[in-house]
N, C-alpha and C positions, 0 to 999 in steps of 0.2 A: 461447174459446179459453181454457185451462184455463192459471193463472199459472204451472204448472211447465213450458210450453213458451215462455216468455218467454226465460230464458238461452239456451235452444237456438237458438232463431229469432234472437238478435243476435248470436251466435257466429257462425251460420250467414252470418249478415250480411257479419259484418266481413270473414270468411274471402273470402266472397266477391269483397267489394270488393278487398282485397290482392291475390287471385288475377289480379282485373283489371289492376291496377298491375304486378304481376311479369309477366302476359302482354305488356304494353306495354314492359314494359324488357328482354325477352329477350334482346334481341340486344346488351346491354350485357356479357354474360358468361355464362359456362356454369354459374354456381351460380345462375343464377334458375329454370333448369329445375327442379331438385330443391326449390326455394321453392314452385314452380307446385305438383307434385305434392303438398307437406306443405300447401297450403292445399285441394288437393281432398280429400284424406284428411280433413280437420277439416271440409268441408262436408260429406261424405260422413257423420262421425260424426254429428255435432250436426245436421245435418239429418233423419237418421234417426229422432234422439232426441226433436226437435220433432215429426216427422209420428207417432211411438209415441204421443206426450203427445195428440196431438189425435184420432187414430184408433186406440186401443187394443187394436183388434182385431188375431188375428195376434201374439201378443207374442213367441212364441218365434222366430219367423222373422225379424221384425226385431232381435230381440236377437242371432240370430246373425251378422247383418250388420252391426251394432256392432260386436260382438266382432272380426270380421274387421278391421273399421278401426281398433280400438284394438290389434289385433297388430301394425298396418302402423304402427302412429302412430311408437313410437320407431327405426325402420326406417328412416323419411322423415329423422327429426330428425338421425341419423346420418348420412344422405346429404348432407342439407344441410352438416354440419360438414365433413365429407370433402372435398367440392367446392371451400370455400373455402380449407382446407385444398392443396389440389390446385393452385389457381390462383395463391394470394397467396404460398405458402411454398415455400422453396428445398427444403426435406425434405418430400418425400410417402412416406417410407419407413413410418414409424410408424403404426400402424394404417390400414392402406391400402387398397388396392380388395380384396385378398383378406379381411380379416376381415369388411367389410359384404356381401360376394358369401356368407360362410359365415350371416352374422345374415341376411341376405336371403331364402337359402336355407331356412333354419328358419324366418320367419316364412311365407312361401309355402307349406310342407309344413304347417304349423300352419291355417292358411288353409284347404287343401284336406281337411284332416281335420274342421275344424268344419264347411264347407261340406256334406261328404259324409254326415255323422250327421243323422239326422232330427230330431234335438234339440238336437245342438249341444253336448253335455253337462250341458244346462239343464234344466231342471224347474221348475213353478210350484208354490209351497206354497199351503197354504189361507188365508193371509193375502193371494194376490194377490204375493207377492214371486219372484223368479226365484232359484234356490238350484242350485247348482254341484255336479255328482258328483265325487267323489274316487276317484283322483287325478289325473283328469283336468284337474279346475280348478285342482289345486295345478301342477301343469306348464304350463298355459297361463299363468297370471298368473305364477309364476315365469321364465317366458321373459321376459314385459313388462318384469318388473322389471329384471332382468340387459341386456337393450338397452336400455333407458331410462339404465340406469348406464353404459353404456358410450358413450353419444350424450352425457352432461353429461360425461363424460371428455372427449370431444373437443372440446365447448363451452368447457370450462375450459381445455384447452390452447390452445386459438385467443384466449382473451381474454388471457393470460399472453404469449402469444409475439407479439402482434400490436404493433406501438409506435404511438404517434400519428404523424399524424392518422387511420391505419387504424382505430384501436382506438376512437378517437371517433365513425369511421361506423359501424361494427359493434357497438357496445354495447349498444344499446338491441334491435338485432334477436337479438343471441344472449341477452341477459336473456330475451327472448320466448320464445324456443327452449328456454332451459332452465326457464322456470317449466312449459311443456308437459310437460317430461321428469318435472318433479317432480310434476304431477297425476296423472299415469301412475303413478309409483312408490307416490304414496299410495294410489290406487285401488286396485293393485294387493297393496300390501300388507294393506290392508284385506280383500279379497276373499281372500285367502290364509288370513287368521285366521277371521274368520266364514263366508267361501262364500255369504252372501246380497247380491245385487246390489239394492240398496234405490233406491225413486228419490229420496228424499231426497240420498243420497251422489252419485247422478248430476247431481241438480240444482246442488249445489253445486261440482263439476267442471265444469259449465256455465260458472257464474259467473266461476269461475278460468280458464278458458281464456279466457271473454271479454277478462279483463284482461291476461293475456298477450298474446292479437293486438292489443290497442289499444298495449301498450308495443313489439311489431313496427312497428306503424305508424309511429310516432314515428320510430322507427329507419330504417326505409326514406324515409321523409322527407327525413333529412340524407344518405341514402346516395348516392352519385356515382359508378356503376360504372365508367366510362370514367378518371376521376382516380386510383384506386386501381390503382396499377400496380408497387406496392411489391412485393419478395421479401423474404420473412421466414424466417429461421433458426432453428429452437425449440433453446431452449438445454437442455443435458442436466440442469439444475436444477428447469426448470420440467418438462421430461419426467419427472423422479425424482418430483417432489411430486405429480404427478397419477397417476401409476401406483400410488403408495401410496394416495392418496385412492380409486383404483379398486378396487385390490387389499383394502383395507378394507371397502370397503363391499361387495364380493360376497363377503368372508368372513362379514360381519355378516346376508347374505342366506343364504347357505349354512347359517348356525347357526338363523335363523330357520325356515326350511323343515325342519330337522332338527326343532326344538322343537316345530313343527304337526306333524307326523309322529307325533311322541311322544304328543302331547295327543291323537292320535285313536285310541289305543290304549285298549285295556278294564284296563289296568294301575292299580292302586290309589295306587300312587306317582306317576302321572303327573304332577301339578303341581309336586310337589317335584324329581322328575327333570329337569323343563324349568328349574326354576330354577337347578339344579346344574349343568346343561350350560350354560344362559347365563354362570353364573360363571366356569365354567371356562374356555370361549370368551374371556372379556374377560382373565382372567387370561395364559392363553396368549397373547393377541396383545401383552400388554403386555411379557411375557418377550422373546418375539420383535423388537419394536420395539426393546427396550433390548439386546439382543443385538449386540455388534460384528461377529461376523464375517456375521449374516444381512445387516446393513446393506451391509458390503462386498460380499457376494456378490450382494445385490440391485443392488447399483450396477454391479456386473461385467455381471451379466444385461442390463440396462439398457443400458450402453455397448455390449455385444456384439450385440445382437439389434436394436435400434433405430437404432442409428448406425453409419455405415460404418466410425470410427475408434472405437477404444476411449477415448479421451479430446479432449477440448473443448480443443487448444492453444492457442489464443486466451484461454481464460479461464485455464488453468493458467500460462501465460506472466504474464497480468496478476496471479495469485496471487504467483508467483514475483519478480514486479519489487518488489511490493507488500511481499512478506517481507524479500528482501534491500534495499530502499531506505535505511533509516533506520538500516541498520548504521554503527558507528561503528570498529569495528577489527574485527581477526581472531577474536577469541573469541567475540564475539557474531556475526559471520556463519557461525562453525561452529556454534554452539547454533540459532539458528534452521534451518540445513540439515539437523540430525538431526532436529529436529522434524517439518521438513515431510515428511521420507523416511517416519519413522511415521506420521504421519497419512496421507498420501496412498497408501501401499500397504498400510496397514494390518498390519504386520510387528511381531512381537512382540521381535525385537530387530535392533536398527541401531546400527552402530559405526562411527567415523572412523579411519584410521588416517594420520600424518603423517610425512614424513621429518625427521630431526632429523640437521642437517648434522654435529653434535658426534662423532655414530659412524656414519652412513651407513647407520641401520637406520630400519624405519618403526616408528612406537611408536602401541600404541591411546592417542587422547586425549579421545575421547568416546564413549559409550555411552547408549542407551535401552533399558531390559527393562520391558514390560509384565507385568502380573499373569497367570499362567499355573501348571497343575500341575506340579510337578516331577518327572522320570523317573530311574531307577536310572542312569542314564549320563549324567545331566547333571550336569557338572564344572563350569560357567559358574559355578555359585552357590559355588563353593569358591575360586576362584581370585580374587585381588582387584586384581593387576595382570598381564596375559597378558606373557610373554616376547616382546621386541621381534621383527620379521621381519627378516632380513639382504635386502641387495640380491640376494643370490644365491638366493633361495627361489622354485620354480617358480612360485607367482603373480605375483611381481614381472617374472619373465622374462617372462611371459604378459601383463602388463597393458602392459609396457612394447614389446611387440612387437606385441601387435593394437591399443592404445590404443582397446579397446572394451569395454563392459561383459561378463566372465566368467562364463558359467553353470557352476556346480560340477557335475560329471558323478559317476555313481556310482563309477566306479573311482578316482576322486579323492578318493573318502571312505576307501577303505581304505589309501590311500598313506601311509608313516610322514610323511613332508615336510607332508602336508596334515591328518594325523588331530588333532594337538593344537590346531592353529590353528581347525579345523572344530567340535572339543568346545567351543571358546569361544562361538567367534559363531556356530554353527549356519547357517553364511553359503548361501544360493543362489545368489546372485549377487553379484558385486564389481564395482564401478563405478569406473577409474580418474578421477583427478585429473589431467590431463596435460596440458601446457602444446602449444603449436603446434610449438615446437621438439623434442618429445619428450621434456621434462624431467617425470618422474612426482613430482609434490609431494606424493601420498599416495594413498588409496583410502577407500570406504566400501563396507560389507555390508548386507547384506539378508537376513533368515532369511523362510521360508515358512510358517511354523507357522498364521499364521490364514487363509490362503489354499490351498485344495486343489489349484487349479491351477497349473501351469507360467508361470512368465514369460513372457509371449508379446512379440512383436516390440513393440507398441506400448509395453508397458513399458519395453523395452529401450531404443526412440528418446527418450521423455520422459525416462529415466535419464542417458543420454547427454547430451541437450541441454542439461538442469539441471546437470548434472556441467561440462560446459563452460562456463557462465555463473558457476558458482563458480568455478572455475580462473581465469576473468579476474579475478575479484573478489579473489582471493588475490594475483595477480599487480599489481593496483592498490595493495592495502596494502602489498605490499612495496615497491611504487616510491615510496608517499609516505613508507614507514620511512626508506627511502635518501634521499628529499630530506629529509626532516626533518633527518637526520643532516649532510647536505651544508650542510643552512643554520645548523646548530649550530656548525659550524667554520667556515663564512664569518662568523657574526657574530662567533666569536673572534679571526677575522684582521683582521676589521673594526676590533672593539675595540683590538684590539692596536697598529693603524696609529693609531688617536686617542692610546690611551695612549702611545706613541712619540713623537708630536708633542709633547703634555705633558712628557714626560721632556726632550724637545729643548729646550724653551723652560725647565724648570727648570735644564737645565744651561748655558743661557744666562745665566741670572742668577748661577749660582755663577762661568761665568766672567768677569760683570764685576766679582765680588767680588776674583777673582785680579787682574785687570788693575789696578783701584785700590789693590790691598793694595801694589803697586811705588811708590807714588807717597805713598799716606796709612796706610801699614801703621803708623806710629808713631803716630798719633791716635787717642787713647784713645776718643774719641768714633764715629769709624770703624771702631775694633776691636769695640765694642759693637753698633753695628749690622751689622756684617760676621758675626759670630757667631750673630746673630737671624737674618740673613737662610740660614746655612747650617742652623739648626737647622730652620728652617720649610720649607726646600727638602728638607731628608732627612726630614721628617715626610710631608711629602708624596709623596714617591718610595714611602716605604715603603706610605702609603694606595693608592697607585695600583696596586703591585704586589698587595697586598692585595683589592683589588676587581676586577682583572683575573682573579686566582685563583679568585675566589668566582664572578664570572659564568662562567667556563669551565664551573666544575662543576653551576651549577644549570643545571635544564631552561628556567626562564624567562631569556634572556639580555639582556632589558631592564635588569634589575637595579632595584630599588627603593630609591630614597633620601628620606630624612624632610626635609621643609622646615623652617626656623626663621625665627625673626625676625632681619630684617638690617638695618641702617641703612648704606644704599649710599654715603652720605658718609665713613662711618669706613671701609669696605672698600677705597675708593678710595684713601685716605690709606694704608693698609696696604700696598697693592699698591705704591704710588708710593714708600714708604720702602723696600722692597725692590729696587727698579728704580733708584732714582735714581744718576747717574755724573756725574762731571765734565763730560764730551760730552754729557749729555742728563739735564735736569732739565725733565720736564711741568710746566706749570702746571695748576694745579686751582682752578676757581672755585665750591664748593660752593653747592646752592641752600638758600634757606631755605624752612624749615617741611615740607622732604622728608619722607615720613610713612615708618614702618618697614613692610619687606616681609616677607612669607611667601616665601623663598626657599631653594635648594640652595645653600648658601656656598660651597662647594667648586667647584662648577660654576659659577656665575657669576663666582667669581674666576677660574678658565680661562679663562673667556672675556674679561673687562677686561685678563687679563695678556696673552694672545694678542694682542689690539688694540694694546696700548702696544708690546710687541716690534716687532709688525708694522710701526706708525707709526716707531719709534726705528730700523728698518733704511730706511725709505722716505727720510728726512730725512738719513741718513750723516752726524750729525754737524754739519750745516750750517743745518738750520732750528729750527723751533719745533713744540711738541704742546701742543696746549691742551684741557684736561679740563674740563666743567662738568655739574651736575646742575641740574635745575628741577623744580616739581610743578605744572601748568595746572589741578588740580580733579579730574582724572579720571584722568592717567597720569603716573608719574614718569619725566623723559626725562633720559638719558645721553649726552652729546655728545662726541666726541673727533674735532678737527680737527688735520692734519699739513700742512706747508707742503712737502711732497716733491714727488718726480717726476709723482705720479699714475699714472692707469690709463688703458688705452687701453679701445675700446668691446668689443673682443673679449676683452680681460682682463674689464671688467665681465660680460659675457654668461655667461661661464663661472665667475665669482667662487663662487658657491656648490656647485660640482660637485666629487662627490669625486674625489680623485686626481688631480685637475690645478693643477699650480702654475707659478706664472712664474717662480718662485726657482729656481735652479741647483739647489739639495740640499733643497729644498720637498718635503712629504709630498702638498700638497692634500688634507688632511684637516681644518686648523685653522678656515678660515672656514665649512666645512659643517657642523662640530661645534659651532662656536658660533652657529651660524643654529638647528641643533635644539634645542639647550639652550634658546635664548631661545623657541623656540615651545613649548617645554614648560611655559614660567611664562605662555602664552596672551600674549608680548610678540611686538614685532617688530624686526628689525634692519633699518636703512634704510642703504644706502652709496651716495652721490654723490662722481664724482671725474671728473677732466680732468687731459690729460697736460701737464705743467708746471704745473697749479695746485692740487696737493694733493689730500688725501683728506678727505672728513667722513664720518663714522660715527654715527649716531642709533639708539638702543637706546631703546624704549618699554616699560614693564610697567603695565598698567591696575591700578588699585587694589583696583576692585570684583572683580576675579577673583586677584589675585596670590594670594590666600590658597587657592587651590584649584588650583594646580599639580599636574601630574600625577604619581604617584609614579613614572614612568619617563621617563629621561632621552632617549630617544629615540623616537619613534613617533606624537607628538602632533600633530595637525593645529592651524595656527594659527587663532585668530579675529581677526577685522576690527579692527585700531585705525587710524583716521585717521592720516596724519602731515602734518604743514603745512611745505613746503618753506621760509616765510619764517621759519622759526625759524634756519635757518642763518645769518641776516643778524644 
């Protein structure tokens, strides 16, 4: 046996083995029958090649039969791909049965022509090689190239479209089929160029086919037909990329065929002319692929002829959601909307118009113009800002009435009301941004220069859906803005209540001075103390008014107050000097070695003053108030104990709730404000009280975090600071 026959015998044997397995699995799915036919063609081709090597007689007849198998091979590969798509895909429109009927009929016609001719367009040269006559040989092998490319396209689309685990099960089968198609393409290209069917080329093709069949065998091993029940939807992007590959491949095949025809002429410049043709072909392809209009029209052709709908609405919705999800304000939303319109519809002009409440007219607030040639009638290049459109304009009335995209008709282009607007925008469609209540917030316009077809219903449906989404986002931003303004006013009112409470405390201090003046007015020491109290109180009132004014005008209403070193013992002594009176003289026991803390002096002063005044009101001149400080190595402790009437459990439950007070004329913000200020310094305020047994207030400031107090008086969560109830004792 000749060594040249070994690859063919191996390939035919593997094909027979796979055909047996496929025949056993034939009931698992309709796709097994095309696979069985493919294996039969492989047995036919390589079995005849092996027989021809062993028995070289009747060379032309055996080659005719082999050539028929070579013509049918790409048809079988494509038929396998179509059967897989038909069974497992939800979309069987693209490259469906009609295509393969045409290709199959062409293959059958070629097979009959080859079989009907005595020599099959072949002859044997003196070296014993098979030579094809021209142009018949070019026609046969050109058909094989084109059919093989279509088969590869089918397989590539399957590999891209099928998800795991289906892709995992079919991967090696598809790779093997693609390998067989590539072998056919390479052999066909070689025979187009040299027109000689050499034995060594056939031998190499046999080895390559054997390798592809081995890969297919590995794939069939993991294939479980009954488990594969998943339906697949081919995406637009996958189909678009696949068609680009097929078109480019077909383009180069056509160029190669033209070049071969030129090479067969007797022209003296045929070699140079062939090189020029290849160069021009490559340059033309580059220009076409970089052309925006070609890309847009190609996308439309794919959507129009290969899918029922022009757009993959699921993909578009995900794209729009991703585009608008990160928008922080109205300006960013409109910018992204403008960009999305231009990118999606390929128009040269896009504008966005918005209603201004100040004049009730619609102003152009966004525009996008792409590069293009200017015409004599183009006035948009000379207009910096178009004239706003009044609410009485026919376009506005039509948008409000229909609440649908409006296509600009030919008669409207000549109307006086429309002429200036259309000269600026070149609008072919106007899309309203209208709320569910019929309020027209604005509209956008799109030109039609880059697309010669009119906007169809798919375009209008997509524009309507996205415009509704953008309108909802605009309303949300309006609500957020209104809520932010309301929050600012609410904060101003809340701060006003806090400061009103502080003013009430300061007024109490002045009232005590006035009451004591009747009895101690002639006392020089009292006069000095009273003047100092009045001075401090008036300054504090001025500071409070200034701070309230500043916080009302700032966007950040929390207000930033710097900290400063504060000696708590000295601060308490200053407060007591201002509030001491004949009927109430709190006792103060300063702790030893109490460290200086980084505090907001005025804020902490207001806390302590508020607590002392509360204790004074609680004892009603009949009890005592004891204040003490201490340092335990980790925190500074301020303790205030009064012997007043105490509080009930219900009062304690709501003690820190704002605007809830047990006092007749109380505002209910004092202790709430105290708690927020203490927590702002990472401290803890603790209150214990029982009816008839007085009240104890303990404030702790951790030393290690006292210098890291927040720069905001409000809005800081407290950190945990342990409190030992035995300190009361």
